[in-house]
N, C-alpha and C positions, 0 to 999 in steps of 0.2 A: 670279206670284212663286214661286220654288222654296224649299222648306223647307231649312234648313241641317241636315245630318245631325249627330246628337249623337255626341260622343266617348264611348266606353265608360267612360272615367274620370269622366265627369260623371253617370253613373247613380247612383242611391241604392245604399247598401251593404246587403248581407245580413250580419248579425253575430250573435254570441251563440248559435251553434248548440249545442243541448242535447239530450242523449239521457236520457230519464227513464222511469220505470215499466218497468224492465227485468225481464223474466221469461225462462224458458227458451225461449219460442217467439215473443216479440214485444217491441217497445219503442216508445216515443213519441219522435218527433223534433220539435223546435220551434226557432224562430229569430226574430230581430227584423229587420224591414226598415222603412225610412223610407216611411211610407204617404202622405206629402204629395205625392211624385212618383209613387210606385206602380210596380208591375210588373204585366204582364199575367198572368204565371204564374211559378211556381217549378218548377225541374227538380230532383227529388230522386233521387239515385243511391245504391243500397245494394249493396255487393259484399262477399263474404267476403274476409278479409285474405289467405288463401292462393290466391285466384283460382281455386278449384276448381269453384265453382258459377256458374251463369249470373247476371250482375248483374241487379238489378231496377231499373227506372226508373219514376218516378211523376211525373205532371203535377198540380200543386196550383194552384188558382185564386189569382190575385194578392191577393185579400182574405183569404186564409187563411195562417196561419203555423205550422201544426201538422199532423202526419201520424202515424197509427198504422201501424206496419209489422208485419204478421202473417205467420205461416207460416215463422218462422225456425228454425234448428237450434240446440239447446242447446249451450253451451260453445264456440261459434264466435265469433271476432272479426269484426266487420263494420265496414267503412269506410263512412261516410255523408257525402255531399257535397250541398250545396244551392247552386243558382245561380239568381239572379233574371233573368227575361227580359222586356224591355220590349216595347211594342206594335210597335215597328219592328224587333224581332229582336235588339237588342243585349243582350249578356249581362254580368252583373256578375261580379266575381271570385268564384270558388266558396269557400265555407267548408267545412272538412272536419274530422271527428273520427272516433274509433274507439271502439266499445263491444263488450263481450263478453256474449252472451246467457247467462242463468242465473246471473249474478253481479251484484254491485253495483259492479263495477270498470269504470272508464273509463280509457282510455289517451290521453294527449295526445302525439301524435307530434311536436309542436313542442318539447316539453321532455323527451321520452323518459322519462316518469315514470308511475307508477300512482297514480291518485286513488281513495281509498276512499269514494266518495259516488256518488249517482245522477246528478248533473248533470256532463256532460263539458264541459271548456273548449273554446272555439272555436279553430280553427287557420286562419288566413288564408293561403292559398297565393298 
């Protein structure tokens, strides 16, 4: 008997992407994912908003929903994107937000506004 392939729309969602503990050279990325179905891993992409630097890509095990990103440059806006990947390679819709190192400002590209707090809202693309 052959297994029926899953539709990507049936995958659990990755939600509530948050950037916190922002310093001039690092920040913490966290998110929420439905653990009842689970993902094999999460793909986290970090790129500077001006696309002048080489993007960083991290693979995070499916049982973790947090990542400390180190070695950043102060005063730079970074776009952070998280995608869940299932055991059969299907990908969730990515969630994305932007944070600026060295400040407590987070930008929501969905609302084109500046939030003066450490937790950035999620943007579902």
